[in-house]
C-alpha positions as CSV (number, residue, x, y, z in Angstrom):
1,M,-14.2,-14.9,-26.6
2,K,-17.7,-14.0,-27.7
3,I,-18.6,-10.6,-29.1
4,N,-22.3,-10.5,-28.5
5,K,-23.5,-6.9,-28.8
6,Y,-26.9,-6.3,-30.4
7,L,-28.6,-3.2,-31.8
8,L,-31.8,-4.8,-30.3
9,V,-33.8,-4.2,-33.4
10,L,-35.7,-7.4,-33.1
11,S,-36.2,-7.2,-29.4
12,V,-37.5,-3.6,-29.8
13,V,-40.1,-4.7,-32.3
14,F,-41.2,-7.8,-30.4
15,F,-41.4,-5.8,-27.2
16,S,-43.4,-3.1,-29.0
17,S,-45.9,-5.7,-30.3
18,C,-46.4,-7.2,-26.9
19,M,-47.3,-3.9,-25.4
20,A,-49.7,-2.7,-28.1
21,Q,-53.4,-2.7,-27.1
22,S,-55.2,-1.5,-30.3
23,K,-54.8,-0.9,-34.0
24,K,-53.7,2.6,-33.4
25,D,-51.1,1.3,-30.8
26,L,-49.8,-1.4,-33.2
27,L,-49.3,1.1,-36.0
28,A,-47.6,3.6,-33.7
29,K,-45.2,1.0,-32.4
30,I,-44.3,-0.3,-35.9
31,D,-43.7,3.3,-37.0
32,D,-41.3,3.8,-34.0
33,D,-39.3,0.8,-35.1
34,I,-39.2,1.9,-38.7
35,N,-38.0,5.4,-37.6
36,N,-35.3,3.8,-35.3
37,L,-33.9,1.7,-38.2
38,K,-33.9,4.7,-40.5
39,G,-32.1,6.7,-37.8
40,I,-29.4,4.0,-37.6
41,I,-28.9,4.0,-41.4
42,K,-28.8,7.7,-41.5
43,L,-26.2,7.8,-38.7
44,S,-24.0,5.4,-40.7
45,D,-24.1,7.9,-43.6
46,T,-22.8,10.7,-41.4
47,R,-19.1,11.3,-41.9
48,I,-17.4,12.5,-38.7
49,M,-15.0,15.2,-39.5
50,I,-12.0,15.5,-37.1
51,T,-9.6,18.3,-36.5
52,A,-6.5,18.4,-34.4
53,G,-7.3,19.3,-30.7
54,T,-5.3,22.1,-29.3
55,T,-1.9,21.3,-27.9
56,E,-1.0,24.8,-26.9
57,K,-1.1,24.0,-23.2
58,F,0.6,20.6,-23.5
59,S,3.8,20.2,-21.5
60,A,6.0,17.2,-21.8
61,E,7.2,17.9,-18.2
62,K,3.7,17.6,-16.7
63,A,3.2,14.1,-15.2
64,S,-0.6,14.1,-15.5
65,N,-0.3,14.3,-19.3
66,F,1.0,10.7,-19.3
67,Q,-0.1,7.4,-17.9
68,S,1.7,4.3,-16.7
69,T,0.8,1.1,-18.6
70,R,2.0,-2.4,-19.1
71,T,1.0,-5.1,-21.6
72,E,2.9,-8.0,-20.0
73,A,1.1,-10.0,-17.4
74,V,2.1,-9.3,-13.8
75,S,3.9,-12.3,-12.3
76,D,2.3,-14.7,-9.8
77,S,5.1,-14.0,-7.4
78,A,4.5,-10.3,-7.5
79,L,0.7,-10.7,-6.9
80,Y,1.4,-13.1,-4.0
81,R,3.7,-10.6,-2.4
82,F,1.1,-7.9,-2.8
83,F,-1.6,-10.0,-1.2
84,K,0.7,-11.2,1.5
85,N,1.5,-7.6,2.5
86,L,-2.1,-6.5,2.8
87,E,-3.0,-5.1,6.2
88,V,-5.4,-7.2,8.2
89,S,-6.8,-6.2,11.6
90,T,-9.1,-7.8,14.1
91,S,-11.1,-6.4,17.0
92,L,-12.9,-8.3,19.7
93,Q,-16.6,-7.2,19.9
94,Y,-18.1,-9.8,22.2
95,P,-19.4,-12.3,21.2
96,F,-17.8,-11.7,17.8
97,N,-14.5,-11.1,16.1
98,M,-14.5,-8.3,13.6
99,I,-11.9,-8.8,10.9
100,S,-11.0,-6.1,8.3
101,L,-8.7,-6.6,5.3
102,D,-7.5,-3.5,3.5
103,K,-7.9,-4.4,-0.2
104,D,-5.6,-1.5,-1.3
105,E,-7.1,-1.7,-4.8
106,Y,-5.3,1.4,-6.1
107,D,-1.9,-0.2,-5.5
108,L,-3.1,-3.5,-7.0
109,L,-4.3,-1.7,-10.1
110,T,-1.0,0.1,-10.4
111,L,0.8,-3.2,-10.1
112,M,-1.4,-4.7,-12.8
113,G,-0.9,-1.6,-15.1
114,E,-4.6,-0.8,-15.1
115,E,-6.4,2.5,-14.6
116,S,-7.7,3.5,-11.2
117,S,-11.3,3.1,-12.4
118,Y,-10.8,-0.4,-13.8
119,F,-12.7,-2.3,-11.0
120,L,-15.4,0.3,-11.1
121,H,-16.2,-0.5,-14.7
122,N,-15.2,-4.2,-14.5
123,A,-16.7,-5.6,-11.2
124,D,-16.3,-9.1,-12.5
125,M,-12.5,-8.7,-12.5
126,E,-12.2,-7.8,-8.8
127,P,-10.4,-10.2,-6.5
128,A,-12.5,-12.4,-4.3
129,Y,-11.4,-12.9,-0.7
130,R,-12.7,-16.2,0.8
131,P,-11.6,-17.1,4.4
132,Q,-10.6,-20.8,4.6
133,K,-9.5,-21.2,8.2
134,F,-9.4,-19.3,11.5
135,T,-6.9,-20.3,14.1
136,F,-7.4,-19.1,17.7
137,L,-4.8,-18.4,20.4
138,D,-5.9,-21.4,22.3
139,G,-4.9,-23.6,19.4
140,T,-8.4,-24.5,18.1
141,E,-9.5,-23.9,14.6
142,T,-12.7,-23.3,12.6
143,N,-13.7,-22.7,8.9
144,K,-17.3,-21.7,9.4
145,G,-19.6,-19.4,11.4
146,Y,-18.9,-16.0,9.8
147,L,-20.7,-13.3,7.9
148,T,-19.4,-11.3,4.9
149,R,-21.0,-8.3,3.1
150,D,-21.8,-10.6,0.1
151,S,-23.5,-13.3,2.2
152,I,-25.5,-10.6,4.0
153,A,-26.5,-9.0,0.6
154,K,-27.5,-12.4,-0.7
155,K,-29.7,-13.1,2.3
156,H,-31.5,-9.8,2.1
157,T,-31.9,-9.4,-1.6
158,K,-35.5,-8.9,-2.7
159,I,-37.2,-8.7,-6.0
160,E,-40.0,-6.3,-6.7
161,K,-41.9,-5.2,-9.8
162,D,-41.9,-1.7,-11.2
163,K,-43.9,-0.9,-14.4
164,G,-44.0,-4.6,-15.2
165,E,-40.3,-5.2,-14.8
166,D,-38.5,-7.1,-12.0
167,Y,-35.7,-5.3,-10.2
168,E,-33.5,-6.5,-7.3
169,F,-32.5,-4.5,-4.2
170,V,-30.9,-5.2,-0.8
171,D,-33.4,-4.7,2.0
172,E,-31.3,-3.0,4.8
173,E,-34.4,-2.6,6.9
174,G,-34.6,-6.3,7.5
175,M,-31.0,-6.6,8.8
176,N,-30.1,-7.0,12.4
177,A,-27.5,-4.8,14.1
178,L,-24.6,-7.1,13.3
179,E,-25.5,-7.5,9.6
180,K,-25.9,-3.7,9.3
181,Y,-22.5,-3.2,10.9
182,I,-20.7,-5.4,8.4
183,Y,-22.8,-4.4,5.4
184,K,-22.3,-0.7,5.9
185,A,-18.5,-1.0,6.7
186,S,-16.1,0.7,4.3
187,S,-16.1,-0.8,0.8
188,F,-12.3,-0.3,0.7
189,N,-12.0,-3.2,3.1
190,E,-13.1,-6.8,3.1
191,N,-15.0,-7.1,6.4
192,I,-16.0,-10.3,8.3
193,A,-17.9,-11.0,11.5
194,L,-16.7,-14.3,13.0
195,M,-19.2,-15.9,15.5
196,S,-16.6,-16.4,18.2
197,S,-15.2,-14.2,21.0
198,K,-11.8,-16.1,21.2
199,P,-8.8,-14.0,20.1
200,I,-7.5,-15.1,16.7
201,R,-3.9,-16.1,16.0
202,S,-4.2,-16.3,12.2
203,I,-6.5,-16.3,9.2
204,Q,-6.0,-18.2,6.0
205,Y,-7.6,-16.7,2.8
206,K,-8.0,-18.1,-0.7
207,I,-7.7,-15.0,-2.9
208,S,-9.0,-15.4,-6.5
209,L,-8.1,-12.8,-9.1
210,P,-9.2,-13.0,-12.8
211,V,-6.2,-11.9,-15.0
212,A,-6.4,-11.6,-18.8
213,S,-3.2,-11.9,-20.8
214,K,-2.7,-9.1,-23.3
215,T,-1.1,-8.6,-26.7
216,L,0.0,-5.2,-28.0
217,Y,-0.7,-4.6,-31.6
218,K,1.0,-1.6,-33.3
219,V,-0.5,0.3,-36.2
220,S,0.8,3.1,-38.3
221,P,-0.2,5.0,-41.5
222,N,2.0,2.7,-43.4
223,S,0.6,-0.4,-41.8
224,P,-2.9,0.6,-40.7
225,E,-4.6,-2.8,-40.2
226,V,-4.0,-5.6,-37.7
227,K,-6.0,-8.8,-37.3
228,T,-6.9,-9.7,-33.7
229,P,-9.0,-12.5,-32.2
230,Y,-11.9,-10.0,-32.1
231,G,-11.6,-8.8,-35.7
232,I,-9.7,-6.3,-37.7
233,I,-8.5,-3.0,-36.1
234,R,-7.9,-0.2,-38.7
235,L,-6.2,3.1,-38.1
236,D,-7.8,5.8,-40.3
237,T,-5.7,8.8,-39.4
238,I,-3.7,10.7,-36.7
239,V,-4.3,14.4,-36.5
240,G,-2.5,16.3,-33.7
241,N,-3.7,14.8,-30.4
242,Q,-6.6,12.8,-32.0
243,V,-6.8,9.3,-33.4
244,H,-9.5,8.2,-35.8
245,C,-9.9,4.4,-36.1
246,S,-12.3,1.5,-36.8
247,L,-12.4,-1.5,-34.5
248,P,-14.6,-4.4,-33.2
249,D,-17.4,-3.2,-30.8
250,V,-16.5,-5.6,-28.0
251,E,-18.8,-6.4,-25.1
252,N,-16.2,-5.2,-22.5
253,D,-14.2,-2.1,-23.2
254,R,-11.3,-3.7,-21.3
255,D,-10.8,-6.2,-24.1
256,I,-9.4,-3.6,-26.5
257,K,-7.6,-0.5,-25.1
258,I,-5.9,2.1,-27.3
259,Q,-2.5,3.4,-26.4
260,A,-1.2,6.6,-27.9
261,Y,2.5,7.4,-27.7
262,Y,4.3,10.6,-27.4
263,K,7.4,11.0,-29.6
264,D,9.7,9.9,-26.7
265,G,7.7,6.6,-26.3
266,R,5.7,7.6,-23.2
267,V,2.0,6.8,-23.2
268,L,-0.2,9.8,-23.4
269,A,-3.2,10.2,-21.0
270,E,-6.5,9.8,-22.7
271,K,-8.8,12.8,-22.4
272,G,-12.0,11.7,-24.1
273,S,-13.5,9.6,-26.9
274,S,-16.6,9.3,-29.1
275,S,-17.8,6.5,-31.3
276,N,-20.4,5.5,-33.9
277,T,-21.7,2.1,-34.8
278,E,-20.3,1.1,-38.1
279,I,-22.8,-0.3,-40.6
280,T,-21.5,-2.7,-43.3
281,P,-23.2,-2.6,-46.7
282,A,-24.6,-6.1,-46.1
283,K,-26.1,-5.1,-42.8
284,R,-27.4,-1.9,-44.3
285,K,-29.2,-4.0,-46.9
286,L,-30.8,-6.2,-44.3
287,Y,-32.0,-3.2,-42.3
288,E,-33.6,-1.7,-45.5
289,N,-35.3,-5.0,-46.2
290,Y,-36.6,-5.2,-42.7
291,I,-38.1,-1.7,-43.0
292,N,-40.0,-2.9,-46.1
293,I,-41.3,-5.9,-44.0
294,L,-42.5,-3.6,-41.3
295,E,-44.3,-1.4,-43.9
296,K,-46.1,-4.6,-45.1
297,A,-47.0,-5.4,-41.5
298,K,-48.7,-2.0,-41.3
299,D,-50.7,-2.8,-44.3
300,G,-51.8,-6.0,-42.6
301,V,-52.9,-4.1,-39.5
302,K,-54.9,-1.6,-41.6
303,A,-56.6,-4.5,-43.4
304,D,-57.4,-6.2,-40.1
305,E,-55.3,-9.2,-41.0
306,I,-53.2,-8.4,-37.9
307,K,-55.4,-7.5,-35.0
308,T,-53.5,-8.2,-31.8
309,E,-49.9,-8.2,-30.5
310,K,-49.9,-12.0,-30.8
311,D,-50.9,-11.8,-34.4
312,L,-48.0,-9.3,-35.1
313,D,-45.6,-11.5,-33.2
314,K,-46.5,-14.6,-35.4
315,W,-46.4,-12.6,-38.6
316,L,-43.0,-11.1,-37.9
317,K,-41.5,-14.5,-37.1
318,V,-42.7,-15.8,-40.4
319,H,-41.7,-12.9,-42.6
320,A,-38.6,-11.5,-40.9
321,P,-35.3,-12.9,-42.4
322,A,-33.4,-15.2,-40.1
323,A,-30.2,-13.5,-41.1
324,L,-31.2,-10.3,-39.4
325,S,-30.3,-11.5,-35.9
326,D,-26.9,-12.7,-37.3
327,A,-26.3,-9.3,-38.6
328,E,-26.2,-7.9,-35.1
329,K,-23.2,-10.1,-34.2
330,G,-19.6,-9.0,-34.7
331,S,-20.6,-5.3,-34.5
332,R,-18.0,-2.7,-35.3
333,K,-17.6,1.0,-34.5
334,T,-15.7,4.0,-35.7
335,A,-14.1,6.0,-32.9
336,I,-12.2,9.2,-32.2
337,Y,-9.9,9.3,-29.2
338,T,-8.5,12.5,-27.8
339,F,-5.2,12.6,-25.9
340,A,-3.3,15.1,-23.7
341,G,-0.7,15.8,-26.3
342,P,0.4,15.2,-29.9
343,V,0.3,11.6,-30.9
344,S,3.3,10.1,-32.6
345,S,2.2,6.4,-32.9
346,V,-0.6,4.1,-31.8
347,G,-1.0,0.6,-30.3
348,F,-3.9,-1.4,-29.2
349,S,-3.7,-3.7,-26.1
350,V,-6.0,-6.7,-26.8
351,S,-7.0,-9.3,-24.3
352,D,-6.3,-12.5,-26.3
353,S,-7.8,-15.0,-24.0
354,V,-10.6,-15.6,-21.5
355,P,-9.4,-14.2,-18.1
356,Q,-7.4,-16.9,-16.2
357,M,-8.3,-17.3,-12.6
358,K,-5.2,-16.9,-10.3
359,N,-5.6,-18.4,-6.9
360,F,-3.4,-17.6,-3.9
361,D,-3.5,-19.2,-0.4
362,V,-2.4,-16.5,2.0
363,D,-2.0,-16.7,5.8
364,Y,-2.2,-13.6,7.9
365,T,-0.9,-13.8,11.5
366,F,-1.8,-11.3,14.2
367,K,0.9,-10.2,16.7
368,Y,-0.1,-9.9,20.3
369,D,1.9,-8.3,23.1
370,E,1.4,-11.3,25.3
371,A,2.4,-11.7,28.9
372,P,1.7,-14.5,31.4
373,G,-2.0,-14.6,32.2
374,E,-2.7,-11.8,29.6
375,Y,-6.2,-10.5,29.0
376,F,-7.5,-9.1,25.8
377,L,-9.4,-5.8,25.5
378,A,-12.9,-6.3,24.1
379,M,-16.0,-4.3,23.5
380,D,-19.4,-5.8,24.3
381,F,-21.2,-5.4,20.9
382,A,-24.6,-4.9,22.4
383,K,-23.7,-2.9,25.5
384,Q,-20.9,-0.9,23.9
385,K,-18.9,-1.2,27.1
386,A,-15.2,-2.4,27.2
387,G,-13.8,-5.2,29.4
388,F,-11.3,-8.0,29.2
389,L,-11.4,-11.5,27.8
390,N,-9.1,-14.5,28.2
391,K,-7.8,-16.7,25.5
392,E,-11.0,-18.8,25.7
393,G,-13.1,-15.8,25.0
394,K,-14.6,-15.5,28.5
395,W,-14.9,-12.3,30.5
396,V,-12.3,-12.0,33.2
397,I,-13.0,-8.3,33.8
398,Q,-16.6,-7.4,33.1
399,P,-17.4,-4.7,30.5
400,Q,-17.6,-1.4,32.4
401,F,-15.5,1.1,30.5
402,N,-16.6,3.6,27.8
403,E,-16.0,3.5,24.1
404,H,-12.8,5.6,24.4
405,F,-11.1,2.9,26.5
406,R,-7.8,2.1,24.6
407,K,-4.7,-0.1,25.2
408,L,-1.4,1.7,25.7
409,N,0.6,-1.4,26.4
410,R,-0.1,-4.8,28.0
411,Y,-0.2,-3.2,31.5
412,Y,-1.7,0.3,30.9
413,Y,-4.9,1.6,29.4
414,W,-6.5,5.0,28.7
415,D,-9.8,6.6,28.4
416,Q,-11.4,10.1,28.3
417,Y,-14.4,11.6,30.0
418,G,-15.1,15.0,28.6
419,D,-11.7,16.9,28.7
420,V,-10.3,14.6,31.4
421,D,-7.8,11.9,30.5
422,N,-7.6,8.8,32.8
423,T,-4.8,6.2,32.9
424,Y,-5.4,2.7,34.3
425,W,-3.1,-0.1,35.4
426,I,-4.2,-3.7,35.1
427,N,-3.5,-6.0,38.0
428,Y,-3.3,-9.5,36.7
429,K,-3.0,-11.0,40.1
430,T,-6.3,-9.6,41.4
431,Q,-8.0,-9.3,38.0
432,T,-8.8,-5.7,38.6
433,V,-8.2,-2.4,36.8
434,E,-6.9,0.5,38.9
435,K,-6.8,4.2,38.0
436,V,-3.4,5.8,38.6
437,A,-2.4,9.3,39.4
438,Y,-0.1,9.8,36.4
439,K,-0.2,9.2,32.7
440,I,2.1,7.3,30.3
441,D,4.7,9.5,28.5
442,D,6.0,6.6,26.4
443,T,4.1,3.2,26.0
444,E,7.4,1.3,25.5
445,I,8.4,-1.0,28.4
446,F,12.1,-0.4,29.3
447,D,14.4,-2.9,31.0
448,G,11.5,-5.4,31.0
449,R,9.6,-3.6,33.8
450,Y,9.5,0.2,33.6
451,V,7.5,2.9,31.8
452,K,8.1,6.6,31.5
453,I,5.4,8.6,33.2
454,E,4.3,12.3,33.7
455,P,1.7,14.1,35.7
456,R,-1.9,13.9,34.5
457,T,-1.6,17.6,33.5
458,N,1.7,17.2,31.7
459,G,5.1,18.0,33.1
460,L,8.3,16.4,34.2
461,N,9.1,12.7,33.7
462,G,9.5,9.9,36.1
463,I,9.4,6.0,36.1
464,A,6.7,3.5,37.2
465,D,7.0,-0.2,37.7
466,I,4.6,-2.2,35.5
467,N,4.4,-5.0,38.0
468,T,3.1,-2.9,40.8
469,G,1.9,0.3,39.1
470,K,3.9,2.2,41.7
471,I,6.2,5.2,41.0
472,V,9.9,4.2,41.5
473,L,11.5,7.4,40.2
474,P,9.8,10.7,41.0
475,M,8.5,12.9,38.2
476,E,11.4,15.4,38.5
477,Y,13.2,15.1,35.1
478,D,12.8,17.0,31.9
479,N,13.6,13.8,29.9
480,L,14.6,10.2,30.4
481,K,16.0,7.6,28.0
482,F,17.0,4.0,28.7
483,T,20.1,3.1,26.7
484,S,22.8,0.5,26.3
485,S,20.5,-1.9,28.1
486,K,21.7,-0.7,31.5
487,F,21.8,3.1,31.9
488,W,19.2,5.9,32.1
489,W,20.3,9.1,30.3
490,A,18.5,11.9,32.1
491,K,18.1,15.7,31.8
492,A,17.3,17.6,35.0
493,E,14.7,20.4,35.2
494,D,17.5,23.0,34.9
495,G,18.7,21.4,31.6
496,K,21.8,19.7,32.9
497,E,22.4,16.1,31.9
498,G,23.7,13.1,33.8
499,V,23.4,9.3,34.0
500,L,21.6,6.9,36.3
501,D,22.1,3.1,36.5
502,R,19.3,0.6,36.1
503,N,18.6,0.9,39.8
504,F,18.3,4.8,39.5
505,K,21.6,5.5,41.3
506,V,23.5,8.5,40.0
507,V,26.6,7.4,37.9
508,L,27.4,10.7,36.2
509,P,26.4,13.9,38.1
510,F,23.9,16.3,36.6
511,R,26.3,19.1,35.6
512,Y,26.9,18.6,31.9
513,D,25.5,20.4,28.9
514,D,25.4,17.3,26.8
515,V,25.9,13.6,27.6
516,E,26.1,10.6,25.2
517,I,26.2,7.0,26.3
518,D,28.5,4.9,24.1
519,G,28.3,1.4,25.4
520,S,31.4,1.2,27.7
521,S,31.8,4.9,28.2
522,F,30.1,8.3,28.6
523,L,30.8,11.4,26.5
524,A,30.1,14.5,28.5
525,K,30.3,18.1,27.3
526,S,30.7,21.1,29.6
527,N,32.0,24.6,28.8
528,N,32.5,23.6,25.1
529,K,34.9,20.7,26.1
530,T,34.0,17.1,25.6
531,N,35.5,14.3,27.8
532,V,35.1,10.6,28.0
533,F,34.2,9.0,31.4
534,D,34.4,5.3,32.2
535,L,31.4,3.5,33.7
536,N,32.5,4.5,37.2
537,G,32.4,8.2,36.3
538,T,36.2,8.7,36.0
539,N,37.3,11.3,33.5
540,L,39.7,9.6,31.0
541,T,40.5,12.5,28.7
542,Q,40.9,15.4,31.1
543,N,40.1,18.2,28.6
544,K,42.9,17.3,26.3
545,Y,40.9,17.4,23.0
546,D,38.7,19.9,21.2
547,D,36.4,17.2,19.7
548,I,35.8,13.6,20.5
549,Y,33.9,11.3,18.1
550,G,32.2,8.3,19.7
551,G,33.7,6.3,22.5
552,Y,36.5,3.8,22.7
553,N,36.2,1.0,20.1
554,S,38.9,-1.6,19.6
555,G,40.6,0.3,22.5
556,L,41.0,3.5,20.5
557,L,39.2,6.9,20.5
558,L,38.9,9.3,17.5
559,V,39.8,12.8,18.6
560,R,40.6,16.3,17.1
561,K,43.2,18.7,18.5
562,A,43.3,22.3,17.4
563,T,46.1,24.8,17.6
564,K,46.1,28.5,16.6
565,E,48.6,29.5,13.9
566,P,50.4,32.9,13.8
567,N,48.1,34.0,11.0
568,G,45.0,33.4,13.2
569,N,43.9,30.3,11.4
570,T,43.1,27.0,13.3
571,D,45.1,23.9,12.5
572,S,43.2,20.8,13.3
573,K,44.8,17.4,13.6
574,Y,43.0,14.0,13.9
575,Y,44.3,11.0,15.9
576,F,43.2,7.7,17.3
577,V,44.4,7.6,20.9
578,D,44.3,4.9,23.6
579,K,42.9,5.1,27.1
580,Q,46.2,6.6,28.4
581,N,45.9,9.3,25.7
582,N,48.8,8.0,23.7
583,I,48.6,8.8,20.0
584,R,48.3,5.4,18.2
585,I,47.4,6.5,14.7
586,N,48.3,10.0,13.3
587,L,45.7,10.2,10.5
588,G,47.2,13.4,8.9
589,A,50.7,12.0,8.8
590,K,49.4,9.1,6.8
591,G,47.5,11.3,4.4
592,W,44.1,10.1,5.6
593,E,41.1,12.1,6.5
594,D,37.3,12.0,7.1
595,A,37.8,9.0,9.5
596,K,35.0,7.3,11.4
597,P,35.3,5.5,14.8
598,F,36.3,1.8,14.8
599,S,33.6,-0.7,14.3
600,E,34.2,-4.5,14.3
601,G,38.0,-3.8,14.3
602,L,38.0,-1.6,11.2
603,A,37.8,2.2,10.8
604,L,36.6,3.9,7.6
605,V,39.1,6.5,6.2
606,E,39.5,8.5,3.0
607,N,42.6,9.2,0.9
608,S,43.6,12.4,-1.0
609,N,41.6,11.1,-4.1
610,N,38.4,10.9,-2.1
611,E,38.5,7.1,-2.2
612,K,37.2,5.1,0.8
613,G,39.0,2.3,2.5
614,Y,39.4,0.7,6.0
615,I,42.3,0.5,8.4
616,N,42.9,-1.8,11.4
617,P,43.9,-0.7,15.0
618,A,47.6,-1.0,14.1
619,G,47.1,1.8,11.6
620,Q,47.5,-0.5,8.6
621,L,45.3,-0.4,5.5
622,A,43.2,-3.5,5.8
623,I,40.8,-3.0,2.8
624,P,42.2,-0.9,-0.1
625,F,40.9,2.5,-1.2
626,K,38.4,1.3,-3.9
627,F,35.0,2.7,-2.9
628,Q,33.3,5.9,-3.9
629,Y,31.3,5.9,-0.7
630,A,31.2,3.6,2.4
631,H,29.7,3.2,5.8
632,S,31.2,1.7,9.0
633,F,30.7,-2.0,9.6
634,F,27.5,-3.2,11.3
635,T,28.1,-4.7,14.7
636,T,25.4,-7.3,14.0
637,S,26.1,-8.7,10.5
638,K,29.8,-7.7,10.5
639,L,29.2,-6.3,6.9
640,A,29.5,-2.8,5.5
641,L,27.5,-1.0,2.9
642,V,29.6,0.5,0.1
643,Q,29.3,2.1,-3.3
644,M,31.6,0.6,-5.9
645,K,33.5,2.6,-8.6
646,D,30.9,1.5,-11.2
647,N,28.3,3.3,-9.0
648,S,26.6,0.0,-7.9
649,Y,26.0,-0.7,-4.2
650,A,27.1,-3.8,-2.3
651,L,27.6,-5.3,1.1
652,I,31.2,-6.4,1.8
653,N,32.7,-8.5,4.6
654,K,35.8,-7.6,6.7
655,K,38.1,-9.0,4.0
656,G,36.7,-6.5,1.5
657,S,34.9,-9.2,-0.6
658,V,31.4,-8.5,-2.0
659,V,28.8,-10.8,-0.4
660,K,25.7,-9.1,-1.8
661,R,25.4,-6.8,-4.8
662,F,22.3,-4.6,-5.4
663,D,20.9,-3.8,-8.8
664,S,19.3,-0.4,-8.0
665,E,20.2,3.0,-6.9
666,L,20.2,3.7,-3.2
667,Y,17.2,5.7,-2.0
668,D,17.4,5.7,1.8
669,F,19.5,4.2,4.6
670,D,18.1,3.8,8.1
671,R,20.9,2.4,10.4
672,E,19.7,0.8,13.6
673,S,21.8,-0.9,16.3
674,A,19.2,-3.7,16.9
675,D,19.7,-6.9,15.0
676,R,18.1,-7.0,11.5
677,K,16.4,-3.7,12.1
678,T,18.6,-1.6,9.6
679,R,16.8,-0.8,6.4
680,I,18.7,-0.3,3.1
681,K,16.1,1.0,0.6
682,F,16.5,1.3,-3.1
683,K,14.7,3.3,-5.8
684,D,13.1,0.1,-7.3
685,R,11.2,-0.1,-4.0
686,T,13.2,-3.1,-2.6
687,S,14.5,-3.1,0.9
688,Y,17.1,-5.1,2.7
689,N,18.5,-5.5,6.2
690,E,22.2,-5.4,7.2
691,Y,22.6,-9.1,6.3
692,G,21.4,-8.5,2.7
693,E,18.1,-10.3,3.4
694,Q,15.2,-8.8,1.5
695,V,12.5,-7.4,3.8
696,E,9.2,-5.7,3.3
697,Y,9.5,-2.2,1.8
698,T,7.9,0.6,3.7
699,S,7.7,4.3,2.8
700,F,8.4,5.5,6.3
């Protein structure tokens, strides 16, 4: 670590002498240097008086009055996870691939415990993203033939003179269209132009991040000095929300950072600071001696012993003390720091080593919605017209569509001319794109071959076949949903609901107010009565129950029967019944309540002490009442999420044994029927699926 700040006294004098053109000029320049030195000495005599800044408006409840901070180095694994989760996108702009990596610097700085302006003031500490290998969909690879913003800037950097000084600038006028496109792209992203039109499967980056380790030094009125690798830090006083101290004047402010603590240990937000160069007695003496030397130089100019700038330069080199330049090294400063609230104690975070370069090899893979003979939407960079390329980067459908042309799914595309929306179907057999007389209501492909459609001017839903582009179910329904992998739930224009099979044959007529499809049965509600129908449309429950919860699971159905008591109150009883409507489990008689339908052969119930447990289809307690909270078993993992009596969360198996315990408090729970799609999210920003496998955390 080198501390290499200078007051530039010598350089000022030598520069002055080089610019002087006459005796008058020489004398004026020497006088300027004398006055500068006297000003520095006078400044060192000025005692800065500090008073407590007002704290009347300070609120310990206001988050902006505090800042997050960390002194320990962030782990390599945490940094790798961050870089691995960055969003990288690619777009084909023939004959190029445009690649954009979202650097997400704010979150990176939060992870590192740095302020949001850290990279702005320390450009040398920013991560560098260097592409190492591009792998294409056709299996070929390359590691060259690309442009970055830095390479473009280097190519077009020019040097010009202004008032005798050189300065560099990037000549944008000399750039071609591609170079301007990359150079002017968002600085929040790392942008690349790859000289190939072939679709990319993956990119490998080497990401380099300089990371300085830090040590936190605590000071107090009783122990005001600490020795650091840069020199001594001394606390002078704490008054209210201000700290007065003396410390080494380091080259980079990041090397020594003050931390002021509120009485509860939180770090207060810094609101401002001011500082003065600290002059030691020895340095002051050198400056005073140098003033005398400059006065003698003036005498030499007046006596014509020094006539030119070269003469002055030689004279100063002979007569100036060699120790003067050494006096400029190891500079110190006195500083006042102002914080958001009253300061209780102070620490200094000191970088105690040269930043260590952390290198990460990260692969980013692009997901394509591929189909046999799939084509890839691309924009001709020069013509700004859209068409389709194959895996080899060759045009199969020539560019002919406007800049609004967008992919909906692998069979349908969309564009807009003025206020008119157009939908197109791609025919892979004929290599043509055809306009259709409907628009896509939902881009998802259902049952492997269908999409939901609606009229071009909005309206009722129908179904089209992706293989032909033809309408197979007229646009006559208020809504349509494909569920249980074999049925279409549908709502007619009059609001009544029913069920169609996968061939669009009516299974349950459109005469119900509400219909739910539960795997092997239908729950249909009409005139405030819910009944269960089998897959043939036969009513199994015949209006016997006031409420039905889910369908048949493990051969049993959870129901509620209500009776009016003489006093006018309603008495509700809950049962599990079989398909012949025989009561198999009388929940109230066993003292159980708040039951849930069976899942994986077990049903969640609650006892009179509000403890959760699980029963089997025989009505026996299979897993004891030992949970504060619990969910039904997942049909995929055969596990259940529970809250233990010590408030921790865990996944248990069907024997009640813990297979995965979590260390944080539950934040959110998104249950999905699809395998490994459930998300169990915790407040420490970790996320798991229903198997207890950690997955990427998302905030949505």
